[in-house]
Structures are given as C-alpha cells and as structure tokens.
C-alpha positions in Angstrom: 3.8 10.9 -17.3 5.3 7.8 -16.4 6.0 6.6 -12.8 9.6 7.1 -13.3 9.2 10.5 -14.7 7.3 11.5 -12.0 9.7 9.9 -9.4 12.6 11.8 -11.0 10.8 15.0 -9.7 11.6 13.9 -6.2 15.2 14.2 -4.9 17.0 13.4 -1.6 20.1 15.4 -0.7 21.8 15.6 2.9 22.5 19.1 2.3 18.9 20.2 1.6 16.1 20.0 4.2 18.2 17.5 6.2 18.1 15.0 3.4 14.1 14.8 3.5 12.6 14.1 0.0 11.9 17.3 -1.8 10.5 18.4 -4.8 13.4 18.8 -7.2 15.0 22.5 -7.4 12.9 23.3 -4.4 13.1 23.0 -0.5 9.6 22.1 -0.2 9.4 18.5 1.2 7.1 15.6 -0.1 6.0 15.6 3.9 4.7 19.3 3.3 2.6 18.7 0.4 1.1 15.5 1.9 0.3 17.1 5.2 -1.5 20.1 3.3 -3.5 17.5 1.3 -4.3 15.4 4.5 -5.7 18.6 6.0 -8.0 19.5 3.0 -5.9 22.0 1.3 -6.9 21.6 -2.6 -4.1 21.0 -5.2 -5.2 24.2 -6.7 -4.6 26.1 -3.4 -1.2 24.3 -3.1 -0.3 25.3 -6.6 -1.4 29.0 -6.0 0.6 29.2 -2.8 4.1 27.7 -4.3 5.2 29.6 -7.5 6.6 27.2 -10.1 5.0 24.1 -8.6 3.1 21.9 -11.0 0.3 19.4 -10.8 3.0 16.8 -11.7 5.0 17.7 -8.6 2.0 17.3 -6.4 1.4 13.8 -8.2 4.9 13.0 -7.8 4.7 13.4 -3.8 1.7 11.0 -3.9 3.7 8.3 -5.8 6.7 8.8 -3.8 4.8 8.2 -0.7 2.8 5.2 -2.1 6.0 3.5 -3.3 7.7 4.2 0.0 4.9 2.2 1.7 4.9 -0.7 -0.7 7.3 -2.9 1.2 6.4 -1.8 4.8 4.5 -4.1 7.1 2.4 -3.1 9.8 1.7 -5.1 12.9 -1.0 -4.0 15.4 0.5 -3.0 18.7 -2.7 -3.8 20.6 -5.8 -5.7 19.9 -8.8 -3.6 19.4 -11.9 -4.2 21.6 -15.2 -4.8 20.3 
C-alpha cells in the first residue's frame, strides 16, 4: 500500500473529535492508537479491541505521525549536565 493510500485513511474534521486526526469512518484518534502502541499494547490486541480496524489503519497512524514530525525542529530547553 502506498503512502498516499495509507494517509487517505486519516481524516481531520472539526465536527469529529474536535478536529483531531482520526481513522476515517471512526472516532478513533491517531493519538489514541499511538498511545496504546507506546504503552506496549500490540497491534493484534488493538485490532482485537476495535472491530473493523485493520493493520493498514495502524500503519496509517504511524505514517501520519512520522510525516507530522518531518518539518518540526527541536531545540533543547536546557543543556544536559554530564
């Protein structure tokens, strides 16, 4: 599946979840999926919990997050001490 096909699975609508990016046709936010993955929930567990969700939807969330960070610059707020 191409990047464009994956990204088309993510939508933003001010009337759904206050405009947060969601998986198309759901109220399931990209943020929620990423948070689950970050806390060790497996893709299989996520797919089992949310009927109709696909592996491609999970990959779309990861790609959306990656693309969202591409042009972001990070500046350290304080110097780390050795």
